DSSP file (Angstrom, degrees, kcal/mol; ACC not computed):
  #  RESIDUE AA STRUCTURE BP1 BP2  ACC     N-H-->O    O-->H-N    N-H-->O    O-->H-N    TCO  KAPPA ALPHA  PHI   PSI    X-CA   Y-CA   Z-CA
    1    1 A M              0   0    0      0, 0.0     2,-0.5     0, 0.0   114,-0.1   0.000 360.0 360.0 360.0 132.4    0.0    0.0    0.0
    2    2 A A        -     0   0    0    112,-0.2     2,-0.4   113,-0.0    69,-0.1  -0.668 360.0-164.8 -82.1 126.9    1.3    3.4   -1.0
    3    3 A N        -     0   0    0     -2,-0.5     2,-0.6    67,-0.1   112,-0.0  -0.900  22.6-120.2-108.8 140.7    1.6    5.9    1.9
    4    4 A N        -     0   0    0     -2,-0.4     2,-0.6   112,-0.0    66,-0.1  -0.710  29.4-175.3 -82.5 120.3    2.0    9.6    1.2
    5    5 A I        -     0   0    0     -2,-0.6    64,-0.3    64,-0.3    66,-0.1  -0.968  27.7-121.9-116.1 115.4    5.2   10.8    2.9
    6    6 A D        +     0   0    0     -2,-0.6    63,-0.3    62,-0.1    64,-0.0  -0.139  39.9 162.4 -59.7 150.1    5.6   14.6    2.5
    7    7 A G        -     0   0    0     61,-0.1    61,-0.2     0, 0.0    -1,-0.0  -0.929  47.1 -56.6-154.7 173.9    8.6   16.0    0.8
    8    8 A P        -     0   0    0      0, 0.0    58,-2.3     0, 0.0    59,-0.9  -0.314  55.0-173.8 -61.4 137.6    9.7   19.3   -0.8
    9    9 A E  E     -A   65   0A   0     56,-0.2     2,-0.3    57,-0.2    56,-0.2  -0.952  11.5-158.2-131.0 151.8    7.5   20.5   -3.6
   10   10 A I  E     -A   64   0A   0     54,-2.3    54,-3.1    -2,-0.3     2,-0.5  -0.924  12.4-138.1-124.6 155.1    7.7   23.4   -6.0
   11   11 A T  E     +A   63   0A   0     -2,-0.3     2,-0.2    52,-0.2    52,-0.2  -0.967  31.8 156.8-118.2 124.6    4.9   25.1   -8.0
   12   12 A L  E     -A   62   0A   0     50,-2.3    50,-3.4    -2,-0.5     2,-0.3  -0.735  46.0 -80.7-130.6 178.5    5.5   26.0  -11.6
   13   13 A K  E     -A   61   0A   0     19,-0.4    21,-3.0    -2,-0.2    48,-0.2  -0.644  43.1-120.5 -86.3 143.5    3.2   26.7  -14.6
   14   14 A A  B     -b   34   0A   0     46,-2.2    45,-2.9    43,-0.3    21,-0.2  -0.543   7.0-138.5 -80.3 148.2    1.8   23.7  -16.6
   15   15 A S  S    S-     0   0    0     19,-2.7     2,-0.3    43,-0.2    43,-0.2   0.610  77.1 -46.6 -78.6 -13.3    2.6   23.4  -20.3
   16   16 A G  S    S-     0   0    0     41,-0.3    41,-0.4    18,-0.3     2,-0.2  -0.944 101.2 -15.7 170.4-162.0   -1.0   22.4  -21.0
   17   17 A T        +     0   0    0     39,-0.3    39,-0.3    -2,-0.3    41,-0.1  -0.461  43.7 173.5 -68.7 133.7   -3.6   20.1  -19.5
   18   18 A L    >   +     0   0    0     37,-3.4     3,-1.9    -2,-0.2    38,-0.2  -0.097  24.4 154.7-123.8  29.3   -2.2   17.4  -17.2
   19   19 A A  T 3   +     0   0    0      1,-0.3    35,-0.1    35,-0.1    37,-0.1  -0.357  70.0  16.4 -59.4 135.4   -5.6   16.1  -16.2
   20   20 A G  T 3  S+     0   0    0     34,-0.1    -1,-0.3    -2,-0.0    34,-0.1   0.574 101.4 102.1  77.1   9.9   -5.4   12.5  -15.1
   21   21 A K    X   +     0   0    0     -3,-1.9     3,-1.7    34,-0.1    30,-0.2   0.159  38.2 140.4-114.1  17.9   -1.7   12.7  -14.7
   22   22 A Q  T 3  S+     0   0    0      1,-0.3    30,-0.2    30,-0.1     3,-0.1  -0.416  75.5  20.4 -59.8 136.4   -1.3   13.1  -11.0
   23   23 A F  T 3  S+     0   0    0     28,-3.1    50,-2.5     1,-0.3    -1,-0.3   0.628  95.7 129.5  74.1  18.5    1.7   11.0   -9.8
   24   24 A Y    <   -     0   0    0     -3,-1.7    27,-2.7    48,-0.2     2,-0.3  -0.661  66.4-101.7 -93.7 158.8    3.3   10.9  -13.2
   25   25 A I  E     -C   50   0A   0     65,-3.3    12,-2.5    -2,-0.2     2,-0.3  -0.632  45.5-169.6 -83.0 135.5    6.9   11.9  -13.8
   26   26 A V  E     +CD  49  36A   0     23,-2.7    22,-2.5    -2,-0.3    23,-1.4  -0.824  17.6 177.0-128.0 164.3    7.5   15.4  -15.2
   27   27 A T  E     - D   0  35A   0      8,-2.8     8,-2.5    -2,-0.3     2,-0.4  -0.734  37.7 -86.2-142.8-170.3   10.1   17.6  -16.6
   28   28 A L  E     - D   0  34A   0     18,-0.4     6,-0.2     6,-0.2     2,-0.1  -0.866  30.2-138.8-109.7 144.5   10.3   21.1  -18.1
   29   29 A D    >   -     0   0    0      4,-3.0     3,-1.9    -2,-0.4     6,-0.0  -0.264  44.4 -85.5 -85.1-176.3    9.6   22.2  -21.7
   30   30 A T  T 3  S+     0   0    0      1,-0.3    -1,-0.1     2,-0.1    -2,-0.0   0.634 130.0  55.0 -69.0 -12.8   11.7   24.8  -23.5
   31   31 A N  T 3  S-     0   0    0      2,-0.1    -1,-0.3   -16,-0.0     3,-0.1   0.305 121.1-105.2 -99.0   6.8    9.5   27.5  -22.0
   32   32 A G  S <  S+     0   0    0     -3,-1.9   -19,-0.4     1,-0.3     2,-0.3   0.685  77.7 134.3  78.6  18.0   10.1   26.4  -18.4
   33   33 A R        -     0   0    0    -21,-0.1    -4,-3.0   -18,-0.1    -1,-0.3  -0.709  62.1-100.1-100.3 154.5    6.6   24.9  -18.0
   34   34 A V  E     +bD  14  28A   0    -21,-3.0   -19,-2.7    -2,-0.3   -18,-0.3  -0.533  49.5 160.8 -75.7 132.1    5.9   21.5  -16.6
   35   35 A K  E     - D   0  27A   0     -8,-2.5    -8,-2.8    -2,-0.3     2,-0.1  -0.928  46.9 -77.0-141.6 165.9    5.2   18.6  -19.0
   36   36 A L  E     - D   0  26A   0     -2,-0.3     2,-0.4   -10,-0.2   -10,-0.3  -0.417  45.7-121.7 -64.1 138.3    5.3   14.8  -18.9
   37   37 A A        +     0   0    0    -12,-2.5    53,-0.4    53,-0.1    50,-0.2  -0.668  43.2 159.9 -76.8 134.2    8.7   13.3  -19.0
   38   38 A D        +     0   0    0     -2,-0.4    -1,-0.1    51,-0.2    -2,-0.0   0.330  51.3  62.4-142.1   8.6    9.0   11.0  -21.9
   39   39 A D    >   +     0   0    0      6,-0.2     3,-1.2     1,-0.1    -1,-0.2  -0.736  45.7 178.8-142.3  91.5   12.6   10.4  -22.8
   40   40 A P  T 3  S+     0   0    0      0, 0.0    60,-3.3     0, 0.0    -1,-0.1   0.685  84.5  54.7 -66.6 -16.4   14.8    8.7  -20.2
   41   41 A D  T 3  S+     0   0    0     58,-0.2     3,-0.0    84,-0.0    -2,-0.0   0.593  78.6 105.7 -91.9 -11.9   17.8    8.8  -22.5
   42   42 A D    <   -     0   0    0     -3,-1.2     3,-0.1     3,-0.2    -3,-0.1  -0.580  53.5-162.3 -77.0 113.8   17.8   12.6  -23.2
   43   43 A P  S    S+     0   0    0      0, 0.0    -1,-0.2     0, 0.0     3,-0.2   0.714  91.2  50.5 -68.9 -18.1   20.7   14.2  -21.3
   44   44 A V  S    S+     0   0    0      1,-0.2     2,-1.5     2,-0.0    -2,-0.1   0.825  99.4  66.2 -85.2 -34.6   19.1   17.6  -21.7
   45   45 A E  S    S-     0   0    0     -6,-0.1    -1,-0.2    -3,-0.1     2,-0.2  -0.611  72.1-178.6 -91.8  78.5   15.6   16.6  -20.5
   46   46 A A        -     0   0    0     -2,-1.5   -18,-0.4    -3,-0.2     2,-0.3  -0.523  35.0-105.7 -75.6 143.4   16.3   15.8  -16.8
   47   47 A M        -     0   0    0     -2,-0.2   -20,-0.3     1,-0.2    -1,-0.1  -0.550  27.9-164.2 -70.6 129.6   13.3   14.5  -14.8
   48   48 A L        -     0   0    0    -22,-2.5     2,-0.3    -2,-0.3   -21,-0.2   0.894  47.4 -89.3 -81.4 -43.7   12.1   17.3  -12.5
   49   49 A G  E     -C   26   0A   0    -23,-1.4   -23,-2.7    72,-0.0     2,-0.4  -0.956  56.6 -41.3 164.3-148.9   10.0   15.1  -10.1
   50   50 A V  E     -CE  25  65A   0     15,-2.1    15,-2.9    -2,-0.3   -25,-0.2  -0.960  50.2-118.9-123.3 128.2    6.5   13.8   -9.7
   51   51 A L  E     - E   0  64A   0    -27,-2.7   -28,-3.1    -2,-0.4    13,-0.2  -0.424  23.4-172.8 -66.4 131.6    3.3   15.8  -10.4
   52   52 A Q        +     0   0    0     11,-3.5     2,-0.2   -30,-0.2    12,-0.1   0.508  65.4  28.0-105.3  -8.4    1.1   16.1   -7.3
   53   53 A N  S    S-     0   0    0     10,-0.6   -30,-0.2   -32,-0.1   -32,-0.1  -0.662  78.3-110.5-136.7-167.0   -2.0   17.7   -8.8
   54   54 A E        -     0   0    0     -2,-0.2   -35,-0.1   -32,-0.1     8,-0.1  -0.618  26.9-166.2-135.3  74.9   -3.9   17.8  -12.1
   55   55 A P        -     0   0    0      0, 0.0   -37,-3.4     0, 0.0   -34,-0.1  -0.340   4.4-161.0 -60.9 143.5   -3.7   21.2  -13.8
   56   56 A T        +     0   0    0    -39,-0.3   -39,-0.3   -38,-0.2     2,-0.3   0.349  63.6  30.8-111.9   5.5   -6.3   21.4  -16.6
   57   57 A A  S >  S-     0   0    0    -41,-0.4     3,-1.7   -39,-0.0   -41,-0.3  -0.988  92.9 -74.7-156.7 161.3   -4.9   24.3  -18.7
   58   58 A I  T 3  S+     0   0    0     -2,-0.3   -43,-0.2     1,-0.3     3,-0.1  -0.302 114.6  15.7 -57.9 140.9   -1.7   26.0  -19.8
   59   59 A D  T 3  S+     0   0    0    -45,-2.9    -1,-0.3     1,-0.3   -44,-0.1   0.405  89.9 134.0  71.1   2.1   -0.1   28.2  -17.1
   60   60 A Q  S <  S-     0   0    0     -3,-1.7   -46,-2.2     1,-0.1    -1,-0.3  -0.439  71.5 -80.9 -71.5 158.3   -2.2   26.7  -14.2
   61   61 A A  E     -A   13   0A   0    -48,-0.2     2,-0.5    -3,-0.1   -48,-0.2  -0.399  43.3-165.4 -64.3 128.6   -0.2   25.7  -11.1
   62   62 A A  E     -A   12   0A   0    -50,-3.4   -50,-2.3    -2,-0.2     2,-0.5  -0.974   8.0-153.2-116.1 114.9    1.6   22.4  -11.4
   63   63 A V  E     -A   11   0A   0     -2,-0.5   -11,-3.5   -52,-0.2   -10,-0.6  -0.788  14.8-169.5 -93.1 124.6    2.8   21.1   -8.0
   64   64 A V  E     -AE  10  51A   0    -54,-3.1   -54,-2.3    -2,-0.5     2,-0.5  -0.960  20.6-140.0-123.2 123.8    5.9   18.9   -8.3
   65   65 A R  E     +AE   9  50A   0    -15,-2.9   -15,-2.1    -2,-0.5   -56,-0.2  -0.708  25.1 176.1 -75.7 124.6    7.4   16.7   -5.6
   66   66 A V        +     0   0    0    -58,-2.3     2,-0.3    -2,-0.5    55,-0.2   0.516  57.0  13.2-112.9  -9.0   11.2   17.1   -6.1
   67   67 A A  S    S+     0   0    0    -59,-0.9     2,-0.2     2,-0.1    -1,-0.2  -0.972  96.7  36.4-158.4 167.9   12.7   15.1   -3.2
   68   68 A G  E    S-F  119   0B   0     51,-0.6    51,-3.0    -2,-0.3     2,-0.4  -0.580 103.4 -22.2  86.3-149.4   11.8   12.6   -0.5
   69   69 A V  E     -F  118   0B   0    -64,-0.3     2,-0.4   -63,-0.3   -64,-0.3  -0.847  65.6-175.5-102.9 134.2    9.3    9.9   -1.1
   70   70 A A  E     -F  117   0B   0     47,-2.5    47,-2.4    -2,-0.4     2,-0.4  -0.961  28.5-121.8-129.8 146.5    6.7   10.2   -3.9
   71   71 A K  E     -F  116   0B   0     -2,-0.4     2,-0.3    45,-0.2    45,-0.2  -0.707  39.1-176.8 -77.0 136.6    3.8    8.2   -5.1
   72   72 A V  E     -F  115   0B   0     43,-2.4    43,-2.4    -2,-0.4     2,-0.5  -0.998  28.6-118.1-140.0 141.3    4.3    7.3   -8.8
   73   73 A I  E     -F  114   0B   0    -50,-2.5    19,-2.6    -2,-0.3    41,-0.2  -0.670  34.8-129.3 -79.2 126.1    2.2    5.5  -11.4
   74   74 A G  B     -gh  92 111B   0     39,-2.9    38,-3.6    36,-0.5    19,-0.1  -0.489  21.2-171.2 -76.4 143.1    3.9    2.4  -12.6
   75   75 A G  S    S+     0   0    0     17,-2.0     2,-0.3    36,-0.3    36,-0.2   0.374  75.8   5.2-108.1  -0.9    4.3    1.7  -16.3
   76   76 A A  S    S-     0   0    0     16,-0.2     2,-0.5    34,-0.1    -1,-0.2  -0.956  93.5 -73.9-165.3 171.6    5.6   -1.9  -15.7
   77   77 A T        +     0   0    0     -2,-0.3     2,-0.4    33,-0.2    33,-0.2  -0.730  55.4 172.1 -80.8 123.8    6.2   -4.5  -13.0
   78   78 A I  B     -L  109   0C   0     31,-2.0    31,-3.0    -2,-0.5     3,-0.1  -0.999  25.2-130.7-138.2 131.8    9.2   -3.4  -11.0
   79   79 A E    >   -     0   0    0     -2,-0.4     3,-0.8    29,-0.2    26,-0.2  -0.251  37.6 -85.9 -74.0 165.7   10.6   -5.0   -7.8
   80   80 A E  T 3  S+     0   0    0      1,-0.2    26,-0.2    26,-0.1    -1,-0.1  -0.384 110.5  32.2 -65.2 150.0   11.6   -3.0   -4.7
   81   81 A G  T 3  S+     0   0    0     24,-2.9     2,-0.4     1,-0.2    -1,-0.2   0.681  86.1 133.2  79.0  18.4   15.1   -1.6   -4.7
   82   82 A I    <   -     0   0    0     -3,-0.8    23,-2.2    23,-0.1    -1,-0.2  -0.858  60.7-117.4-106.2 136.5   15.4   -1.0   -8.4
   83   83 A W  E     -I  104   0B   0     -2,-0.4    12,-2.5    21,-0.2     2,-0.3  -0.512  42.7-162.5 -66.0 135.8   16.7    2.2  -10.0
   84   84 A V  E     +IJ 103  94B   0     19,-2.8    18,-3.1    10,-0.3    19,-1.1  -0.843  22.5 169.8-128.8 161.6   13.9    3.7  -12.0
   85   85 A T  E     - J   0  93B   0      8,-2.9     8,-2.1    -2,-0.3     2,-0.3  -0.633  41.7 -74.4-142.7-164.2   13.3    6.3  -14.7
   86   86 A C  E     - J   0  92B   0     14,-0.2     6,-0.2     6,-0.2     2,-0.1  -0.717  33.3-141.7-101.6 157.6   10.3    7.3  -16.9
   87   87 A D    >   -     0   0    0      4,-2.2     3,-1.3    -2,-0.3     6,-0.1  -0.318  49.0 -76.0 -97.3-167.1    8.8    5.5  -19.8
   88   88 A G  T 3  S+     0   0    0      1,-0.2   -52,-0.0    -2,-0.1   -50,-0.0   0.502 131.0  44.7 -72.0  -3.1    7.6    7.2  -23.0
   89   89 A S  T 3  S-     0   0    0      2,-0.2    -1,-0.2     3,-0.0   -51,-0.2   0.188 121.3 -94.7-126.2  16.7    4.4    8.4  -21.2
   90   90 A G  S <  S+     0   0    0     -3,-1.3   -65,-3.3   -53,-0.4   -17,-0.2   0.567  84.6 126.0  84.1   8.0    5.7    9.7  -17.9
   91   91 A Q        -     0   0    0    -67,-0.2    -4,-2.2     1,-0.1    -1,-0.3  -0.544  69.1 -81.1 -95.9 167.2    5.1    6.4  -16.0
   92   92 A L  E     +gJ  74  86B   0    -19,-2.6   -17,-2.0    -6,-0.2     2,-0.3  -0.407  50.9 169.9 -70.7 136.7    7.7    4.5  -13.9
   93   93 A A  E     - J   0  85B   0     -8,-2.1    -8,-2.9    -2,-0.1     2,-0.2  -0.982  41.1 -96.6-142.2 152.4   10.1    2.1  -15.7
   94   94 A A  E     - J   0  84B   0     -2,-0.3   -10,-0.3   -10,-0.2     2,-0.2  -0.511  46.3-120.0 -66.8 134.5   13.2    0.2  -14.7
   95   95 A A        -     0   0    0    -12,-2.5     2,-0.2    -2,-0.2   -12,-0.1  -0.504  31.2-172.4 -77.7 145.0   16.3    2.2  -15.6
   96   96 A V    >   -     0   0    0     -2,-0.2     3,-2.2     1,-0.2    30,-0.4  -0.720  45.8 -43.9-124.8 178.9   18.9    0.7  -17.9
   97   97 A A  T 3  S+     0   0    0      1,-0.3    30,-0.2    -2,-0.2    -1,-0.2  -0.144 125.9   7.3 -49.7 132.4   22.4    1.9  -19.0
   98   98 A N  T 3  S+     0   0    0     28,-1.8    -1,-0.3     1,-0.3     2,-0.2   0.437  93.4 134.9  74.1   4.7   22.5    5.6  -19.8
   99   99 A D    <   -     0   0    0     -3,-2.2    27,-1.6    28,-0.1    -1,-0.3  -0.533  63.9-109.3 -76.1 148.3   19.0    6.4  -18.6
  100  100 A N  B     -M  125   0D   0    -60,-3.3     2,-0.5    25,-0.2   -14,-0.2  -0.592  39.3-128.7 -68.1 140.6   18.4    9.5  -16.4
  101  101 A V        -     0   0    0     23,-2.0    22,-0.3    -2,-0.2    23,-0.3  -0.828  28.1-178.7-102.0 130.4   17.5    8.2  -12.9
  102  102 A L        -     0   0    0    -18,-3.1    18,-2.5    -2,-0.5     2,-0.3   0.857  59.6 -81.1 -86.1 -44.7   14.5    9.4  -11.0
  103  103 A G  E     -IK  84 119B   0    -19,-1.1   -19,-2.8    16,-0.3     2,-0.4  -0.941  51.2 -61.3 172.5-153.5   15.1    7.3   -7.9
  104  104 A I  E     -IK  83 118B   0     14,-1.8    14,-2.7    -2,-0.3   -21,-0.2  -0.983  44.7-113.0-130.1 137.2   14.8    3.9   -6.3
  105  105 A T  E     + K   0 117B   0    -23,-2.2   -24,-2.9    -2,-0.4    12,-0.2  -0.477  26.6 178.3 -69.3 133.8   11.6    1.9   -5.7
  106  106 A I  S    S+     0   0    0     10,-2.2     2,-0.3     1,-0.3    11,-0.2   0.306  78.7  37.1-111.8   3.2   10.8    1.4   -2.0
  107  107 A E  S    S-     0   0    0      9,-1.0    -1,-0.3   -28,-0.2     9,-0.2  -0.966  99.7 -99.1-149.4 136.8    7.7   -0.5   -2.9
  108  108 A A        -     0   0    0     -2,-0.3     2,-0.3    -3,-0.1   -29,-0.2  -0.231  40.7-139.6 -57.2 145.5    7.2   -2.9   -5.9
  109  109 A A  B     -L   78   0C   0    -31,-3.0   -31,-2.0     6,-0.1     2,-0.3  -0.784  16.7-170.3-110.0 152.4    5.5   -1.2   -8.9
  110  110 A A    >   -     0   0    0     -2,-0.3     3,-2.2     3,-0.3   -36,-0.5  -0.973  42.0 -80.0-137.4 153.5    2.8   -2.6  -11.2
  111  111 A N  B 3  S-h   74   0B   0     -2,-0.3   -36,-0.3     1,-0.3     3,-0.1  -0.296 114.6  -0.9 -56.4 121.7    1.5   -1.2  -14.5
  112  112 A G  T 3  S+     0   0    0    -38,-3.6     2,-0.3     1,-0.3    -1,-0.3   0.462 109.6 112.0  79.7   1.4   -1.1    1.5  -13.8
  113  113 A K  S <  S-     0   0    0     -3,-2.2   -39,-2.9   -39,-0.1     2,-0.4  -0.752  71.2-108.7-108.9 154.8   -0.8    1.2  -10.0
  114  114 A I  E     +F   73   0B   0     -2,-0.3     2,-0.2   -41,-0.2   -41,-0.2  -0.649  43.1 164.3 -81.3 132.4    0.6    3.6   -7.5
  115  115 A S  E     -F   72   0B   0    -43,-2.4   -43,-2.4    -2,-0.4     2,-0.4  -0.776  34.4-103.1-132.3-177.2    3.9    2.7   -5.9
  116  116 A Q  E     -F   71   0B   0     -2,-0.2   -10,-2.2   -45,-0.2    -9,-1.0  -0.915  28.7-174.2-117.2 138.8    6.5    4.6   -3.8
  117  117 A V  E     -FK  70 105B   0    -47,-2.4   -47,-2.5    -2,-0.4     2,-0.8  -0.993  25.0-134.9-130.2 135.3    9.9    5.9   -5.0
  118  118 A L  E     -FK  69 104B   0    -14,-2.7   -14,-1.8    -2,-0.4   -49,-0.2  -0.824  34.7-132.6 -84.7 110.6   12.6    7.5   -3.0
  119  119 A L  E     -FK  68 103B   0    -51,-3.0   -51,-0.6    -2,-0.8     2,-0.4  -0.460  19.9-166.7 -71.3 133.6   13.5   10.5   -5.3
  120  120 A K    >   -     0   0    0    -18,-2.5     3,-1.7    -2,-0.2     4,-0.2  -0.676   9.4-162.7-121.9  73.7   17.3   10.8   -5.9
  121  121 A Q  T 3  S+     0   0    0     -2,-0.4   -19,-0.1     1,-0.3   -73,-0.1  -0.299  76.5  17.8 -60.3 137.4   17.7   14.2   -7.5
  122  122 A G  T 3  S+     0   0    0    -21,-0.2    -1,-0.3     2,-0.1     3,-0.1   0.617  80.1 133.9  78.1  12.1   21.1   14.6   -9.1
  123  123 A A    <   -     0   0    0     -3,-1.7     2,-0.3   -22,-0.3    -2,-0.1   0.714  47.5-162.2 -68.4 -18.3   21.7   10.9   -9.3
  124  124 A G        -     0   0    0    -23,-0.3   -23,-2.0    -4,-0.2     2,-0.2  -0.538  39.2 -13.4  78.8-135.9   22.8   11.3  -12.9
  125  125 A Y  B     -M  100   0D   0     -2,-0.3     2,-0.4   -25,-0.2   -25,-0.2  -0.657  65.3-105.4-105.7 157.1   22.9    8.2  -15.1
  126  126 A V        -     0   0    0    -27,-1.6   -28,-1.8   -30,-0.4     3,-0.1  -0.667  52.8-103.1 -73.2 135.3   22.7    4.5  -14.5
  127  127 A A        -     0   0    0     -2,-0.4   -28,-0.1   -30,-0.2    -1,-0.1  -0.305  42.1 -97.5 -61.3 142.4   26.2    3.2  -15.0
  128  128 A P              0   0    0      0, 0.0    -1,-0.1     0, 0.0    -3,-0.0  -0.265 360.0 360.0 -58.7 148.6   26.7    1.4  -18.3
  129  129 A A              0   0    0     -3,-0.1    -2,-0.1     0, 0.0   -33,-0.0   0.478 360.0 360.0 -69.4 360.0   26.5   -2.4  -18.1
């Protein structure tokens, strides 16, 4: 069961509607607005954190958990203790060589289900195999 453990959050403007995307992984677009993270291999598009609300229009407040423990929607089955990143739709995926790292699972993840991740900002890349 996922428990909410508070952590630092920041509020920025949304790039557009993020309705239905609470607990998805986000990054910033080229205008500094929050958007879904969708490229774990892009060294420029670092994952910012996990969306905590559901803005429904451009420039609405997007609250992002940036450290601590966050609830995250799983995009696959992932065991506890695994380094994780985003998939192509902002959901949790197991990190592989050269992926940007979001954090480490502290609760097993399943596709479409909420799990918990210890966010590791600045963790960099997963070491090559």
